[in-house]
C-alpha positions in Angstrom: 16.0 -47.6 -50.8 19.1 -48.4 -52.8 21.6 -50.2 -50.4 25.4 -48.7 -50.7 28.1 -50.9 -51.7 29.7 -50.7 -48.3 26.3 -51.6 -46.7 26.5 -55.1 -49.2 30.2 -55.6 -48.8 29.1 -55.8 -44.9 26.7 -58.5 -45.4 28.8 -60.5 -47.9 31.8 -60.2 -44.9 29.6 -61.2 -42.1 28.3 -64.4 -44.3 31.8 -64.9 -45.1 32.6 -65.4 -41.8 30.3 -68.2 -40.9 33.0 -70.1 -43.3 35.3 -69.1 -41.1 33.8 -70.2 -38.0 32.5 -73.7 -39.5 36.4 -74.5 -40.6 37.7 -73.6 -36.9 35.4 -76.0 -35.4 36.1 -78.6 -38.0 39.9 -78.1 -37.6 39.5 -78.6 -33.7 37.2 -81.4 -33.8 39.7 -83.4 -36.0 42.8 -82.5 -34.3 42.5 -85.2 -31.5 42.5 -88.1 -34.6 45.4 -85.9 -36.6 47.3 -85.8 -33.5 46.8 -88.3 -31.1 45.9 -86.0 -28.3 42.8 -83.9 -27.2 44.5 -81.4 -25.3 44.1 -78.7 -28.2 40.4 -79.1 -29.3 38.9 -77.3 -25.9 40.8 -74.0 -26.2 39.8 -74.1 -30.1 36.4 -74.8 -29.8 36.1 -72.0 -26.7 37.8 -70.0 -29.7 35.3 -70.7 -31.9 32.8 -69.8 -29.9 33.8 -66.5 -29.3 34.3 -65.6 -33.1 30.6 -67.1 -33.9 28.7 -64.9 -31.2 31.0 -62.1 -32.4 29.6 -62.4 -35.8 26.0 -63.1 -34.7 26.4 -59.4 -32.9 27.2 -58.0 -36.3 24.5 -60.0 -38.3 21.6 -58.0 -35.3 23.5 -55.0 -36.0 23.8 -55.3 -39.9 19.9 -55.7 -39.3 19.1 -52.6 -37.3 21.4 -50.6 -39.7 19.7 -51.9 -42.9 18.2 -48.5 -43.5 21.7 -46.6 -43.3 23.2 -45.4 -46.4 26.5 -46.6 -45.0 25.5 -49.6 -43.1 27.1 -50.2 -40.1 29.6 -47.3 -39.0 32.2 -48.9 -37.0 32.3 -52.1 -38.6 33.3 -51.0 -42.4 34.9 -53.6 -44.6 38.3 -52.6 -43.6 37.6 -53.1 -39.6 36.0 -56.9 -40.3 38.8 -58.0 -42.9 41.4 -56.6 -39.7 38.8 -58.8 -37.3 39.1 -61.5 -39.9 42.8 -61.4 -39.9 43.3 -61.1 -36.1 41.2 -63.9 -35.3 42.7 -66.5 -37.7 46.1 -65.4 -36.8 45.0 -65.8 -32.7 43.7 -69.7 -33.8 46.9 -70.0 -35.9 49.1 -69.1 -32.9 47.3 -71.5 -30.5 47.9 -74.1 -33.1 51.6 -73.9 -34.0 51.8 -70.7 -35.7 53.6 -70.8 -39.3 54.3 -74.5 -39.0 49.9 -74.5 -39.6 49.3 -75.0 -43.1 46.0 -73.0 -42.1 48.2 -69.9 -42.1 47.8 -70.0 -45.9 44.1 -68.3 -45.3 45.7 -65.0 -44.7 45.9 -64.9 -48.7 41.9 -65.3 -49.6 41.9 -62.1 -46.7 44.4 -59.9 -48.9 43.1 -61.1 -52.0 39.4 -59.8 -50.7 40.4 -56.9 -49.3 42.2 -55.9 -52.5 38.6 -56.2 -54.0 36.4 -54.4 -52.0 38.8 -51.8 -50.2 40.7 -48.5 -51.6 44.2 -48.4 -53.0 45.2 -47.4 -49.8 43.1 -49.4 -47.0 44.0 -52.4 -49.3 47.8 -52.2 -48.8 47.4 -51.6 -45.6 45.8 -54.6 -44.9 48.2 -56.5 -47.2 51.1 -55.2 -45.2 49.3 -56.4 -41.9 48.9 -59.5 -43.4 52.6 -59.6 -43.7 53.5 -58.4 -40.1 51.1 -61.4 -39.3 52.8 -64.0 -40.8 56.1 -62.8 -39.6 55.0 -62.7 -36.2 53.8 -66.2 -36.1 56.9 -67.4 -38.0 58.7 -66.8 -34.3 56.1 -66.9 -31.7 53.6 -69.8 -31.7 52.2 -72.4 -29.5 53.9 -75.4 -31.1 52.1 -79.0 -31.7 53.2 -81.8 -30.0 53.6 -84.5 -32.9 56.2 -87.1 -32.2 56.6 -88.6 -35.7 57.6 -86.9 -38.5 56.7 -88.5 -41.0 52.9 -87.7 -39.6 53.8 -84.0 -39.5 54.9 -84.0 -43.4 51.7 -85.7 -44.2 49.6 -83.7 -41.9 51.5 -80.3 -43.6 50.5 -81.4 -46.7 46.8 -82.2 -46.3 46.2 -78.7 -44.8 47.8 -77.3 -47.7 45.6 -78.8 -50.0 42.4 -78.1 -47.8 43.4 -74.6 -47.4 43.8 -74.3 -51.2 40.6 -76.0 -52.3 38.8 -73.6 -49.4 40.6 -70.6 -50.9 39.5 -71.0 -54.2 36.1 -71.5 -53.2 35.8 -68.6 -51.0 37.3 -66.5 -53.9 35.1 -67.4 -56.5 32.0 -67.5 -54.2 32.9 -63.9 -52.5 33.6 -62.3 -56.5 30.6 -63.9 -57.9 28.7 -62.9 -55.2 29.9 -59.2 -55.4 30.0 -58.8 -59.4 26.2 -59.4 -58.7 25.4 -57.5 -56.5 27.3 -54.6 -58.4 25.3 -55.6 -61.6 21.7 -55.4 -59.6 22.8 -52.0 -58.3 23.8 -50.5 -61.4 20.6 -51.8 -63.0 18.5 -50.0 -60.3 20.6 -46.7 -60.7 20.0 -47.0 -64.7 16.5 -47.1 -63.7 16.2 -44.3 -61.4 18.2 -42.1 -63.8 15.8 -43.1 -66.7 13.1 -42.2 -64.6 14.8 -39.0 -63.4 15.2 -38.0 -67.6 11.5 -38.6 -68.2 10.5 -36.6 -64.9 12.9 -33.6 -66.3 10.9 -34.2 -69.8 7.6 -33.9 -68.3 8.6 -30.7 -66.3 10.1 -29.4 -69.4 6.8 -30.3 -71.4 4.7 -28.6 -68.5 6.6 -25.5 -68.8 6.6 -25.3 -72.1 2.8 -26.0 -72.0 2.4 -23.0 -69.5 4.8 -20.5 -71.5 2.7 -21.2 -75.1 -0.5 -20.8 -73.0 0.7 -17.5 -71.5 1.5 -16.2 -74.8 -1.9 -17.6 -76.4 -3.9 -16.1 -73.9 -3.2 -12.2 -74.9 -4.1 -12.5 -78.7 -7.4 -14.6 -77.4 -8.3 -11.9 -75.0 -7.6 -9.3 -78.2 -10.2 -11.6 -80.1 -12.9 -11.8 -77.5 -13.0 -7.8 -77.2 -13.2 -7.5 -80.8 -16.3 -9.8 -81.0 -17.7 -8.2 -78.7 -17.4 -4.6 -79.9 -18.7 -6.0 -83.5 -22.0 -7.3 -81.8 -22.5 -4.3 -80.1 -22.0 -2.4 -83.2 -25.4 -1.8 -84.9 -23.9 -1.2 -88.4 -23.0 -5.1 -88.3 -25.0 -7.1 -90.6 -27.6 -9.7 -89.7 -26.1 -12.4 -91.5 -22.5 -12.3 -89.9 -24.1 -12.0 -86.6 -24.4 -16.0 -86.1 -20.6 -16.4 -87.5 -19.1 -14.0 -84.5 -21.3 -15.6 -82.1 -19.6 -19.0 -83.2 -16.5 -17.3 -83.2 -16.8 -15.8 -79.9 -17.9 -19.6 -78.4 -14.7 -21.2 -80.0 -12.5 -18.3 -78.8 -14.1 -19.2 -75.4 -13.2 -22.9 -75.6 -9.5 -22.0 -76.4 -9.4 -19.8 -73.0 -10.8 -22.7 -71.5 -8.4 -25.3 -72.8 -5.6 -22.7 -72.1 -6.3 -22.2 -68.9 -7.0 -26.1 -68.3 -3.8 -26.9 -70.0 -2.0 -24.6 -67.5 -3.3 -25.8 -64.3 -2.4 -29.1 -65.7 1.3 -28.5 -66.6 2.3 -30.3 -63.1 -0.6 -31.0 -61.0 -4.4 -29.3 -61.0 -4.4 -26.2 -58.7 -6.7 -26.9 -55.6 -6.9 -30.5 -56.6 -6.5 -33.2 -53.2 -3.4 -34.5 -53.0 -5.0 -37.8 -52.3 -6.9 -38.1 -55.6 -10.3 -36.6 -57.5 -13.7 -38.0 -57.1 -14.0 -40.3 -59.8 -17.6 -39.4 -61.1 -16.6 -35.2 -61.2 -13.6 -36.0 -62.5 -15.1 -38.2 -65.5 -17.8 -35.6 -66.0 -15.6 -33.0 -66.7 -13.2 -35.2 -68.9 -16.4 -35.3 -71.5 -17.3 -31.6 -70.9 -14.2 -30.7 -72.3 -14.4 -32.8 -75.2 -17.9 -32.1 -75.9 -17.3 -28.3 -76.1 -14.4 -29.3 -78.4 -16.8 -31.4 -80.5 -20.3 -29.9 -80.1 -21.9 -32.1 -83.1 -20.8 -35.0 -81.4 -23.7 -37.3 -80.1 -22.6 -38.1 -76.3 -24.7 -40.2 -74.0 -23.2 -40.7 -70.4 -24.5 -43.0 -67.5 -22.0 -41.7 -64.6 -23.4 -43.0 -61.2 -23.4 -40.3 -58.7 -22.2 -43.0 -55.7 -18.6 -42.9 -57.8 -17.8 -39.3 -56.3 -17.0 -41.7 -53.1 -14.2 -43.2 -55.0 -11.1 -41.2 -55.6 -8.6 -41.6 -58.5 -4.8 -40.3 -58.7 -5.2 -37.3 -61.2 -3.3 -38.1 -64.5 -3.5 -35.6 -67.3 -2.6 -38.9 -69.6 -5.6 -41.0 -68.6 -7.6 -37.7 -69.9 -5.7 -37.6 -73.1 -6.4 -41.4 -73.2 -10.2 -41.1 -73.1 -10.5 -38.3 -75.4 -8.2 -39.9 -78.2 -10.9 -43.2 -77.6 -13.7 -40.4 -78.4 -11.8 -39.0 -81.1 -11.1 -42.1 -83.0 -14.4 -42.9 -82.7 -15.5 -39.7 -84.3 -13.3 -40.0 -87.1 -14.8 -44.0 -87.5 -18.0 -42.6 -88.7 -19.8 -42.9 -85.1 -23.2 -41.6 -85.6 -23.9 -41.9 -81.5 -21.3 -42.5 -78.7 -21.9 -43.9 -75.1 -20.1 -43.2 -72.2 -20.8 -45.9 -69.3 -19.1 -45.6 -66.3 -19.1 -48.4 -63.1 -17.3 -49.5 -60.2 -15.6 -53.4 -60.9 -13.7 -54.0 -57.8 -11.4 -52.0 -56.6 -11.0 -49.8 -60.5 -13.1 -47.4 -62.2 -14.4 -49.2 -65.6 -15.3 -46.8 -68.4 -16.9 -48.3 -71.2 -16.9 -46.3 -74.5 -19.2 -47.7 -77.2 -20.2 -46.4 -80.6 -21.5 -47.5 -83.6 -19.0 -46.8 -86.1 -18.6 -48.6 -89.1 -16.0 -51.2 -90.9 -12.9 -53.6 -89.2 -9.5 -52.7 -89.5 -7.7 -55.4 -91.6 -4.5 -54.5 -89.7 -6.6 -55.3 -86.7 -7.7 -58.6 -87.6 -3.9 -59.1 -88.1 -2.4 -57.7 -85.1 -4.8 -59.7 -82.5 -6.0 -63.1 -84.8 -9.0 -64.4 -84.7 -11.0 -65.2 -81.2 -8.9 -61.7 -79.5 -10.0 -58.1 -79.2 -10.6 -56.4 -82.2 -9.9 -52.8 -82.7 -12.4 -51.8 -85.2 -14.3 -48.3 -84.9 -11.9 -47.0 -82.6 -9.0 -47.8 -85.5 -5.4 -48.1 -84.9 -4.1 -44.9 -85.0 -1.0 -43.2 -82.8 -3.7 -42.1 -80.6 -4.8 -45.4 -79.7 -1.3 -46.6 -79.0 -0.3 -43.9 -76.7 -3.7 -44.4 -74.8 -3.4 -48.1 -74.1 0.3 -47.3 -73.2 -0.4 -44.0 -71.0 -3.4 -46.4 -69.3 -1.2 -49.9 -68.8 1.6 -47.4 -67.8 -0.7 -46.5 -64.7 -1.7 -49.5 -63.4 -4.8 -49.9 -65.9 -5.9 -51.8 -68.6 -7.8 -51.0 -72.0 -9.8 -53.9 -73.8 -11.2 -53.5 -77.2 -13.5 -55.7 -78.6 -16.7 -55.9 -81.2 -19.8 -55.3 -80.2 -22.6 -57.2 -81.2 -23.9 -55.0 -83.7 -22.2 -52.5 -85.8 -19.3 -50.5 -84.0 -17.0 -51.5 -81.2 -16.5 -51.0 -77.4 -13.6 -50.0 -75.6 -13.0 -50.5 -71.8 -10.8 -48.5 -69.9 -10.2 -49.8 -66.0 -8.4 -47.5 -63.7 -7.2 -47.8 -59.9 -9.1 -45.9 -57.2 -9.7 -45.9 -53.9 -12.4 -45.1 -51.4 -12.7 -41.7 -49.9 -12.3 -41.2 -46.2 -15.6 -40.3 -45.7 -16.9 -42.9 -47.4 -14.6 -45.6 -45.4 -16.2 -44.2 -42.2 -19.6 -44.3 -43.8 -19.1 -47.9 -44.1 -17.6 -48.4 -40.6 
């Protein structure tokens, strides 16, 4: 969940207030040496302790309300800056009023308000700063300094100190806020891109479902015509095998359209927590073999893999079929698919006996690296690798000891609840 800019500002102001508390304590501790009397120190330390205690409460409340979109509902940035103005105003009232050079600390408060507040609130805070300064011009508890030269020296030293502290505070706060804004903009940009991708996938799914619906009627018509022709006694025997082949291909197309319609979004009837790994892989290979009946495919899928679930993803299925298609196009006469469990991942090894090593693969991966040979370097392989890696898996391709190549796919999976209970 992204933190709101208001919440980020509240946390920044709470952290910044610790610097104010530190400044109050430091001024109280050095006051006996500067003024020659320790009468002022106890009340200044007590006041700084009160401000520090309030800030601790605010920090605890900020932690409790961290999940809230607007942070602390009561202590908005305006309220917090007004509290800082009142705190410093009271502190300065106790230590000389407008004659105290620390009164210039009001200026950074007004500057921070101009950065983090809206137009009306910023002007309100600016007016409050002016009124506070004007009030302390007339009403304050004077400092007991007998030597005028010492008073002048202390005033100049205080002006320099406030200037230095104000510069550090403003630079630190502005840099922190700008960094927070940049991070938030980056997170919003990423979320926007994700939303665009999701909209595109939904649009593609709707388009696929619409196309499947439009093609279902012509395919049904072709199937009916084929059945009628096969039932006609006048049909020459030489045409009957062709019509049977056409009927099988129509059934394959209908099956593919049904799968496409179901998986435009999520598979109908599939568990939300995933699908059994072995059953899922068998269905993928069966669908590919139906489209490539002449291919020689050997499989090794242990039944115990059904104790593990995979998050359904059509892109992973397309990645596997792309690898099988590439192996077939590379001239492989025999393809083997071996599944196993490695750690917490399902590993699918696709081995082929295709001939030839791609020069482009050698150039891309160099000596000693996995070589793309029979599986090719086409767009299908690139799409497969991107889809698998995007979903937390890996794809490795290497040359076998004999002819051909081996593609190893690793896909994250997890145990079913039944398997966990049985193991327990």
